[in-house]
N, C-alpha and C positions, 0 to 999 in steps of 0.2 A: 503494500499500499504506499510505501515511501518512494519518492522519486529521486532519492539519493542512491548513488553507487554503493552497494554493500552496507546501507544504512548510515555510513560516516562519510562517504565521498562527496563530491560536487553534485549539485542538482543537475539531472538530466531527464526531464519529463518525456522525451521522445526517444527512449532507448528501444532497440530492436528486441523482438521476442527472444532471440538467441542469447542476448546479454541477461535477460530476466531468468531464463532457464539455467544459464551458468551461475547466476547468483543464487538461485535455489539450491543447486547441487553443492556449492561451495559452503553455504550456511548449514546445509545438512551434514556435510562433512565435519564442520566445526562442532555441531551438536554431537555427532558420533564420537568424536575424540574426546569431548568432555564427558560423555557417558562412559567410555572406556577408562577415563582416569578415575572417575568416582568408583567404578566397579573394582579397579585394581587397588584402590585404597581401602575398600571394604574387605578385601580378601583376595583370593585367587580369581583371575579374569577367566571366564569360560570361553572355550573356542566355539565359534559359531559356524554353521555351514551356510551355503548359498541361500537357502530359503529364508534365513533371518534377514539377509540384506534385501531380498526381494520384497518382503513384507514392510521393511523399513522404507524402502523407496515408494511403495504404495501408500503408506501412511503420510509421508511427506507431501506427495501429490494430492492426497485427500485434504490435508489441512491447508494446502495452498489453493484449493478450489474457489473458496470465497473471494480471495484476492484476484483470481483469474477472472471470475465472473464480474467483479466490480470494475476491473481494468478494461476487459475486452467485450464483454457481452451486454452490459447495461446500456440503455439508451442515454445518450448524452443530451442534455438540454440545449436547444438552439435559441436564437434570438427571436424567432417567429413563434415559439411556444407560449 
């Protein structure tokens, strides 16, 4: 929902869809590393198979869906409305 690059960079309201997807994946990776760190501090980190990462990606896309709808699918108000 932010027009900043990676939430801290310069304002870029007209970023391409690819940049937004890259930002989603990078922030997801940051979240995953933080989760690994917490798990390692609590005890032994459990090895995960590929299914875990597929579910994680699906959850990231699910939680990003409202922002996608807001950005690309909602009707924008025009001056004539």
